[in-house]
C-alpha positions, 0 to 999 in steps of 0.5 A: 500500500502506498504512502501515506497508508502503509500495511505492516505485516507482523507474525506476532498476531499469528503466534498470538492467535495460535496460542489463544486458540488452543485454550479451553476458554477460546473453544468455549467462546467459539461455541457461544458465538454461533447463535449471537449474530442475529441478536446483535443484528436485531439490536442494530435494526431496532436502533435504526428503526428508533432513529427513523421514527424519531427523525420522521416524527420530530422536527426538532430532532431533524433540525438538530441532526442538520446542525450536526452535519452529515459528517457527524455520522462518520466514525473517523476522528478529524472528519467528524468534529464531535469525535475527540482526537486523542480519545477517538484515535485510541478508541478506534485503534483498540476497537479494530484490533479487538474486532480483528483479533476475534476473527483470527482467534476463532478461525484458528480454533476451527483450524482455518488458516490466517494468512497474515496479520498486521497494522495499518499506519497513516503517516506512521501512526497506527489507525487500525489492524487487519487479519486476512483469513483464507477465504477458500478454507472459510468457504469449506467450513460448516455453517456453524463454524463460519457463523462463529468466525464471522460473529467473533468480531462484532461480539468482541466489540460488544463485550468490550463495550459492555465492560467499558460501560460497567467501568463508566458506571463505577466511575459515576458512582464515585462522583460527588457534586461540588457546590461553589455557588447558587445556580441561576434561576433562569437563562441558557448555558453556553457550552461552546464559543466559536473562535473570532466570534462576537461572544469570544470578543466580549468574554463569554466562555463555556459554562457561562449562563446568559440571563437577559438580552436587551432587558428581557429575561432569557428562559430558553434557546428560542428566547435567546434566538428571537431576542438577538434577531430582533435587535440586529444592528443595535446596541443592547445590554447582555447579562450573564453569570460566569461559572463561579457566580459573578454577574456580568452586564455589558453593552454589545453591538450586534451585527446587521447580518448573521453568520449562518454557521455561527449565529449572532453571538457565535455560541452553542448553548444548552436550554436551561441551567444544568443542575449538577445533582440532577445531571448526575442522578439522571445519568446514574439512573440511565444505567439502571433503566430508571431513566432512558438508557439511550442517554448513555450513547450520547457523546459528551461533546454533543450533549455536554449538559447531560453528561457529568464528565463532559467539558462543561460539567466535569469541574462541578464534580469530585471523585472520591477515588480519582479526585479531579482527574476522573474525567480522563478515565471516564472519557476514555471508557466512554469512547471505548464503549462508543466505538466498540458498540457502533462498530459491533452493531454496524458490522452485524448488519446484513450488508454485502462485505460486512460480517453480517452480510457474509453470515446471512448470505451464507444462510441464504446460499446453504439453507434456503437454496437447498430447500427451495432451489436457487433464489436469484439475487437474494443476497444482493437484494438483501444488501440493497434493502438494508443499505437503503434503510441505513442511507434513509436514516442519515438522509431524512433530516435533509429530505424532510424539513 
């Protein structure tokens, strides 16, 4: 492979797979894999269906997805602005290694040849791994053995995602809210400030609460937007409270025209004022299903006001075990969970070259064709149907306004 992408072949993976495959635990794990793929696929399809329903029925959800941009659907740090570089790349590399190792180990359990293993480098930095399994030998295995080999990758990811989630819950249980000052009774909280924006020039920063614009109280994001737009080109008084309780009252001249990408002030905001006690309790309740568990899948970079270890909320807690450094471990655990979960369920979808696609195509070819005769183009039709559903789940916010 040409620069900047480089494949580095290494015998370490082959030796590792052979050693692990000879253990009793690996043989038991391989047998457990056989019937798991449909469960992971069902979970993936359920989440896609829930996303479609929410997007179809909720205009605010569609607007939110448009604001995030189509790149937010990519699991690539750097291209997706909501994936952090450090945590993101570490989690991505670990996720791919875990995924490929699953295939390699279970393949060796059933004596299927692994032709090569290695790392994928970008400009000298590892961004993934690869395991080349002999397709000829894979094709000769029984359907159960092939199912176990193909399922091992997604299942490995789901196991790591679960363990990371358990670790995240343990960290959350050690947190204690820090009460530095009384919370504002109204307003909206700033969760981000764009560079070279009006907000940046007047000293607004993350964690501040905008309480009033032009002498009128702000109680929601809609209030803020309407008040700013109705005063374009005018000088107004802006009142906000910073994250240590100081009240700022400043005259601001608004521009005559707004920057579509940054808005009037150039801030991203959360509706209302997050209460540290309530945020923590709701987040812990999500683990026990007393609150909506979907919140656990929301990146802390997108819903900062809902996640206790986000940049916005982290300073409001102290860990009884990890002290103020707890956000490092919490964020690493979250991104390991996030990447492994998404890679696991995506690869279980019945789409062509994905693990799920190969699994269901094998069932169609070996089971259905033997009973009903050759089903013309069934694997291709299945891939096309699932691909259309996935594409629609991403495109709907731009198709329906």
